[in-house]
N, C-alpha and C positions, 0 to 999 in steps of 0.2 A: 093737568097732565092727562095725556091721552092713555088709553087702555094698553096699547102695545108697549109703551114705555114703562108703564107700571108693572107689566108682566115680566119684562126683562129685568127690572130692578129686583123683583121678588125672586126670580130664578138665581140671579147673581148673589143675592143675600143668602139664600138657602144653601148654595154651594159653599159660600164662605163659612157659614155656621157649621155645616157638615165637616168641612176640612179642619176647622179649628177644634171640633169636639173629639177628634180621634187622636188624643194625646198619648194613649196607652200603647199604640202600635209603634214598633221600631222597624225601620227599613234598613236592611243590611245591604251594603254594596260591596260586592267581591270584585276586586280588581282582576282583570284578566292579565295573565303573564304575557309579556312580549319578549321577543328575542333579546332585547337589551337588558331585561330584568332577570333573565334566566341565569342560573349559576354558570360561571365560566368553567370550561374544561381545564382541569389543572394538569400541568405537565408532570410526567412521572419523575420523581426525584432521582438524581444520579447516585446510585448506591456507592459509586467509587469516587465521589467528589473529593473527599479528604485524601484518599490514597493517590489520586492523580497529582495533587499538590506535592505529596511526599515523593512520588516518582520523579516529578519535574525537578525537585530540589536535590534529591539524594542519588538518583539513578541515571537520569537522562544524560548527564555529563559523560558517562561512559557507554551506556547502552543506547543512546540516541532518544530523541523525543518520541519515536514510535516503536522503540524496542528493536530497531534494525541492527544494533551493534555498531561500534566504531572504535577508532584508535584515539586514546586520550592521554594526556599527561597528568599523572596522579603522584603527588609527593616526589616530583622530579623524575619519575619513571614513566616510560612510554608503555601504555597498557593497551592491548587489543581485546576489547570486551566483546564477547560473542553476542550474536543475535538471540533475542528471546522469542523470535518468530519461527525460526527454522533450525535445522541441524539437531545437535545433541540436546538442546533445550527442550525439544518436543518429547524426548525420552526420559527426562528427569521426572521422578515422582515428586509429589508435593513435599514429602519429607526431605528429599534431596535439595529442593529449592529452599526450604526453611533452614536447613543446615548450612547451605552456602551463604545465604543472606546473613544468618546469625553469626557464623564463625569466620566467614570469608575464606580466602585461599585462592591459589592460582592467580595472584595479582589483585584479587578483589578484597577490599577492606571488610572487616567485620562490622556489622551493624547492631550487635547485641546491646551496645551502650547508647545507641542513637534511636533505636526503634523498640517499641514494646512487642511482646509476643503476638498480641492481637494485630498490631500494625503489620508485622511480618506475615501473618496468616492472610490478612486482607491483601497484601502485596501479591502473594502467590495466587489468590483468587483473581485479582486484577490481571496479572500476567496471563493466566489461563484464558480468561474471557476476552480481553482486549487484544492480545497479541497472538494468541493461539486458537482463537475461535472455539473455545470451550474444550480444547484437547485434554483428554485424560489418558496418559500412557498406561499401557497394560501393566498390571501388578503381578502377572504370572511370570515365572522364570522361563527363559527361552527353552524350548524343547531341543535336546541334543539328539542328532540323528543316530540311529542304531547302526552298528558295524557288522 
């Protein structure tokens, strides 16, 4: 065997022995996050998901899918349901809406036996936000002009 070959064998053997003798060291590999492994952006839940279903089932037949109001036949009677978006509906207080939905009147059926008080309150919030852009009518009494 020639000397250079012997030297290379010695170096390789030494490297192998050194590598094998370091059993007490632990190498930790930290994976780098990639866009694919990043948490997905979650959509904001629809706070009105349940009340939308209730509106579609109980209210849209008279008030329309988007609260625009329409004429409907209810229990054999032709009813002209008002818009929830415009007109006097914008001036109703929340209490007025709750009372109207609960007790009915003016051709509207009562919903006190179909909906819980919470469902009725949620419906009022839904009407305010979805159909009236967050409208909150004044709670102050109108000022009468002095004579």
